[in-house]
C-alpha positions in Angstrom: 15.5 8.5 -15.5 11.8 8.9 -16.2 10.8 12.5 -16.9 8.3 13.8 -14.4 5.1 15.5 -15.6 6.0 18.9 -14.1 9.7 19.0 -14.8 10.7 22.5 -15.7 7.9 24.2 -13.8 9.3 26.7 -11.3 7.4 27.7 -8.2 8.0 30.1 -5.4 6.3 29.1 -2.1 5.4 31.6 0.6 2.8 29.3 2.2 2.4 28.1 5.7 0.8 25.2 7.8 -1.3 22.9 5.6 -3.6 24.6 3.1 -0.6 26.1 1.2 2.0 23.4 1.5 -0.4 20.7 0.3 -0.6 22.7 -2.9 3.1 22.9 -3.5 4.0 19.5 -2.2 2.4 17.5 -5.1 3.8 20.0 -7.6 7.3 19.3 -6.2 6.8 15.5 -5.9 5.8 15.5 -9.6 8.9 17.3 -10.7 8.4 21.1 -10.3 11.3 23.1 -8.7 9.7 24.6 -5.6 11.7 27.2 -3.7 10.3 27.9 -0.3 10.9 31.4 1.0 11.1 31.5 4.8 13.2 33.2 7.5 15.0 32.7 10.8 14.0 36.0 12.4 10.4 35.1 12.3 9.8 31.4 12.0 6.7 30.6 10.1 4.2 27.7 10.1 5.1 24.4 11.5 8.8 25.2 11.9 7.9 26.9 15.1 5.3 24.3 16.3 5.8 20.9 17.7 5.9 18.1 18.3 9.7 18.2 18.0 12.1 15.2 17.7 13.5 14.6 21.1 11.1 17.1 22.7 13.5 20.1 22.2 12.1 23.0 20.2 14.1 23.5 17.0 13.3 24.8 13.5 14.9 21.7 12.1 13.2 19.1 14.2 9.5 19.7 13.8 7.9 16.4 12.8 4.8 18.3 11.7 6.7 20.4 9.2 8.5 17.6 7.5 5.5 15.7 5.9 4.1 18.8 4.3 7.3 20.1 2.7 8.8 17.1 1.0 10.8 17.6 -2.2 11.2 21.4 -1.8 14.1 23.8 -1.6 14.5 26.3 1.2 16.0 29.8 1.3 16.0 32.0 4.4 15.3 35.7 3.6 14.4 38.4 6.1 11.3 39.9 4.4 11.2 42.7 7.0 14.0 44.3 5.2 13.5 46.1 1.9 16.5 44.2 0.5 14.8 41.0 1.4 11.7 42.0 -0.6 13.9 42.8 -3.6 15.7 39.5 -3.3 12.3 37.7 -3.2 11.3 39.6 -6.3 14.4 38.3 -8.1 13.3 34.7 -7.3 9.8 35.5 -8.4 11.1 36.8 -11.7 12.7 33.4 -12.3 9.5 31.5 -11.5 6.3 30.5 -13.3 4.1 30.3 -10.2 3.8 32.0 -6.9 1.8 30.4 -4.0 0.8 32.1 -0.8 -1.8 31.6 1.9 -1.5 34.6 4.2 -4.6 36.5 5.3 -6.0 38.6 2.5 -4.0 41.7 1.7 -0.7 40.6 3.3 1.2 40.1 0.1 0.0 43.4 -1.3 1.3 45.2 1.9 4.7 43.5 1.5 4.9 44.9 -2.1 4.5 41.4 -3.5 0.8 41.5 -4.6 -0.2 40.3 -8.1 -0.3 43.7 -9.6 3.3 44.3 -8.5 4.8 41.0 -9.4 3.3 40.9 -12.9 5.3 44.0 -13.6 8.4 41.8 -13.0 7.0 38.9 -15.1 3.8 39.6 -17.1 3.0 35.9 -17.6 3.3 35.0 -13.9 0.7 32.8 -12.3 -0.1 33.7 -8.7 -2.3 31.7 -6.4 -3.6 33.1 -3.1 -5.4 30.7 -0.8 -6.7 32.5 2.3 -9.6 31.8 4.6 -12.2 34.0 3.0 -10.8 35.0 -0.4 -9.2 38.3 -1.3 -12.5 40.3 -1.5 -15.5 40.9 0.8 -16.0 42.1 4.4 -14.1 39.2 6.0 -11.3 39.0 3.5 -8.6 40.3 5.9 -9.6 38.0 8.7 -6.6 35.9 9.9 -7.1 32.4 11.1 -6.5 28.7 10.6 -8.5 25.7 9.7 -9.6 25.2 13.3 -11.7 28.4 13.0 -12.8 27.7 9.5 -14.3 24.3 10.2 -16.6 26.1 12.7 -17.5 28.9 10.2 -18.2 26.3 7.5 -20.6 24.4 9.7 -18.7 21.2 10.3 -18.4 21.7 14.0 -22.1 22.2 14.4 -22.9 18.8 13.0 -20.1 17.0 14.9 -20.7 15.4 18.2 -23.6 14.0 20.2 -27.1 15.4 20.0 -27.2 16.2 23.8 -23.8 17.8 23.9 -22.2 21.0 22.5 -20.6 21.0 19.0 -17.2 19.3 18.8 -14.0 20.6 17.2 -13.1 19.0 13.9 -9.6 20.5 13.8 -8.3 21.8 10.5 -10.4 19.6 8.2 -10.9 22.4 5.6 -7.1 22.7 5.2 -7.3 19.4 3.4 -10.1 20.4 1.1 -9.0 23.6 -0.5 -5.6 22.3 -1.8 -7.4 19.9 -4.1 -9.1 22.8 -5.9 -5.9 24.9 -5.8 -3.8 22.3 -7.6 -6.4 21.9 -10.3 -6.7 25.6 -10.7 -2.9 26.0 -11.0 -2.7 23.2 -13.7 -5.6 24.9 -15.5 -3.7 28.2 -15.4 -0.5 26.5 -16.7 -2.5 25.0 -19.6 -4.0 28.4 -20.4 -0.5 30.0 -20.3 0.8 27.3 -22.6 -2.0 28.0 -25.1 -2.4 31.8 -24.7 1.0 32.9 -23.4 -0.7 34.7 -20.5 -0.6 34.3 -16.7 -3.4 35.0 -14.2 -4.3 35.5 -10.6 -6.0 32.6 -8.7 -8.1 33.7 -5.7 -9.0 30.6 -3.6 -11.5 30.9 -0.7 -10.9 28.0 1.7 -14.3 28.9 3.2 -16.2 28.4 0.0 -14.2 25.2 -0.8 -15.2 23.8 2.6 -18.9 24.7 2.3 -19.1 22.6 -0.9 -18.6 19.5 1.3 -21.7 20.6 3.2 -23.8 20.7 0.0 -26.3 17.9 0.9 -27.1 19.6 4.2 -27.3 23.0 2.6 -29.7 21.6 0.0 -31.8 20.0 2.7 -32.2 23.4 4.4 -33.0 25.2 1.2 -35.6 22.7 0.1 -37.0 21.5 3.4 -36.1 24.1 5.9 -34.3 21.5 8.1 -31.1 22.5 10.0 -28.8 19.5 10.3 -27.8 18.8 13.9 -25.5 16.5 15.7 -26.2 12.7 15.8 -23.0 11.1 17.0 -22.1 8.2 14.7 -25.6 7.7 13.4 -26.9 8.3 9.9 -30.3 9.1 8.4 -29.9 6.6 5.6 -28.2 3.6 7.3 -28.8 1.4 10.4 -26.8 -0.1 12.0 -24.4 2.7 11.5 -21.5 3.3 13.9 -18.2 2.3 15.3 -18.5 -0.9 17.3 -16.1 -2.3 19.9 -14.1 -5.4 18.9 -11.8 -7.7 20.7 -8.4 -6.3 21.8 -7.6 -3.0 23.6 -9.4 0.0 22.2 -10.2 -1.7 18.8 -13.2 -0.8 16.8 -14.8 -1.3 13.4 -17.2 1.0 11.6 -20.2 -0.7 9.9 -22.9 0.8 7.7 -25.9 -1.2 6.6 -27.6 0.9 4.0 -30.5 -1.2 2.6 -32.9 -3.9 3.6 -31.1 -6.4 1.4 -27.8 -5.6 3.2 -29.7 -6.0 6.5 -30.7 -9.6 5.6 -27.0 -10.3 4.7 -25.8 -8.7 7.9 -28.1 -10.9 10.1 -27.0 -14.0 8.3 -23.3 -13.1 8.7 -23.6 -12.6 12.5 -25.4 -15.9 12.8 -28.8 -14.4 13.6 -30.9 -14.8 10.4 -34.1 -14.7 12.4 -33.2 -11.1 13.4 -34.0 -9.9 9.9 -37.7 -10.8 10.5 -37.8 -9.2 14.0 -40.6 -6.7 13.9 -38.4 -4.1 15.5 -35.9 -4.1 12.6 -37.6 -5.2 9.4 -37.3 -1.7 7.8 -34.8 1.1 8.0 -37.5 3.3 9.7 -38.0 0.6 12.4 -34.3 0.1 12.8 -33.9 3.8 13.4 -36.7 3.8 16.0 -35.0 0.9 17.9 -31.4 1.9 17.3 -30.2 1.7 20.9 -31.3 -2.0 21.1 -29.9 -2.7 17.7 -26.5 -1.2 18.5 -26.3 -3.4 21.6 -27.0 -6.5 19.6 -24.3 -5.5 17.1 -21.7 -4.8 19.8 -22.4 -8.1 21.5 -21.3 -9.8 18.2 -18.4 -7.6 17.2 -16.7 -7.8 20.6 -15.9 -11.5 19.9 -13.9 -10.7 16.8 -10.9 -8.6 15.9 -11.6 -5.4 14.0 -10.0 -6.8 10.9 -12.2 -10.0 11.1 -15.3 -7.9 11.4 -14.3 -5.7 8.4 -13.5 -8.7 6.2 -16.7 -10.6 7.1 -18.8 -7.5 6.3 -17.0 -6.6 3.1 -17.3 -10.3 2.1 -21.1 -9.9 1.8 -21.1 -6.4 0.3 -21.6 -4.4 3.5 -19.5 -1.3 4.0 -17.1 -1.7 7.0 -13.7 -0.5 7.9 -11.3 -0.8 10.8 -11.1 2.3 13.0 -7.3 2.7 12.6 -4.7 4.4 14.7 -1.5 5.8 13.4 0.5 2.6 13.8 -2.2 0.7 11.8 -1.9 3.2 9.0 1.9 3.6 8.8 3.0 0.0 9.6 0.2 -2.5 9.0 -2.0 -1.4 6.1 -1.4 -3.7 3.2 -3.2 -1.4 0.7 -1.0 1.6 1.5 2.1 -0.6 1.3 1.1 -2.0 -2.0 0.7 1.5 -3.5 3.9 2.7 -1.8 2.0 5.6 -0.2 4.6 6.2 2.6 8.2 7.0 1.7 11.0 6.3 4.2 13.2 9.4 4.0 16.4 10.3 5.9 16.6 13.7 7.6 19.8 15.0 9.1 18.1 16.2 12.3 15.1 13.9 12.6 16.5 10.7 11.2 14.3 8.3 9.3 10.7 9.5 9.0 7.7 8.5 6.8 6.7 11.1 4.3 3.3 10.7 2.7 3.0 10.3 -1.0 0.2 11.2 -3.4 -3.1 9.5 -4.1 -2.5 10.2 -7.8 -0.5 7.7 -9.8 0.4 8.6 -13.4 1.4 5.6 -15.5 3.8 7.5 -17.8 5.4 10.0 -15.3 5.6 8.7 -11.7 6.3 11.0 -8.8 9.0 10.8 -6.2 9.3 12.0 -2.6 12.5 13.4 -1.1 13.0 14.8 2.4 11.9 18.2 3.6 14.6 20.9 3.6 16.5 22.4 6.5 15.8 26.1 7.0 17.9 28.0 4.4 19.5 24.7 3.2 19.6 25.8 -0.4 20.7 29.5 0.0 23.9 29.0 -1.9 22.4 27.0 -4.7 19.5 29.4 -5.3 21.4 32.7 -4.8 24.6 31.7 -6.7 23.5 29.2 -9.3 19.9 30.3 -10.0 20.1 34.0 -9.5 23.7 34.4 -10.4 24.7 36.5 -7.3 28.5 36.9 -6.8 30.2 35.8 -3.6 30.6 39.4 -2.5 26.9 40.1 -3.1 25.9 37.1 -1.0 28.4 37.9 1.7 27.1 41.5 1.9 23.4 40.3 2.1 24.4 37.9 4.9 26.2 40.6 6.8 23.2 42.9 6.4 20.9 40.2 7.8 18.9 39.9 4.6 20.0 36.3 3.8 19.6 34.4 7.1 
């Protein structure tokens, strides 16, 4: 069996929802042993949220939980009990890395802050990924990516110019984990070289704002505040999602230069359009964009979205099918070729598709296994890893510490 790049790395995962689990998932897929600490008394994250297989709420049947927690182990501990905290500390003492994404200060109040756990293991690496970071006037604010996209400015620029800002959902939850994984790998490298652990304080807010950098720079330099413009762009025209043949089928097209404009006109069978005085330059195309979009839509509606994409890509113009979930999971040849989705068997949900990783290492491939049931690995972790006796485990179960 091929050795995975993170074999032997031990991780304790307290994280919830997306921004935390998307840090530990790639670690687990690439070989790290990730023990997820959760509980039955107070279900956390997506265990308690739907949609649920069959429509019946159950901690084991959340189809939102399963994709984000592949390849992990699960133990159920009641952290409201002092014995539960002590049990969690024993698992932390075994580990190399602790990951959490509670609001700032929560782990410290539980007695599991960095200053406390490094007494248990001086070379521990701990990563906290909360909305605002662990310091500052807003550090203790709770919330999710839905609020953070608004705070980061994404909602303000999303939507139509004559309408209110539109929600972007938890977009920032998918940005911060990229930085978090890199930071953890850097800390592991430092530990390998220097023998020392460290604390990683990730601000999801700051990670998100980096994706707004061009608009921030435009404001700093030119004093312009970016606003909503629907599907349009300042640097491309035509630029938008255009209706194609079939029910609710669309293709996104972006023509970014005058050279591309000439190729576009030739491709749609209207070469003379490139010399039309309304459209000869980007500035003119922007001034007459409503008319231009109508012309484009009259052409795209006669073709499938895939045909439009292939015709545009064939002449070097950026274009992509506006895909739905079925397109992505079942019909995308690129994702199939790279084996991005993994069919996994879950005892409660049945077969489901777990997403893989965009990173492919030639010498040490990753592997995706199903998400765990709640507390599924209690016996393995407490008996085989921690070395607890049968009597100790039985007493902890009787006391409601192990759930």
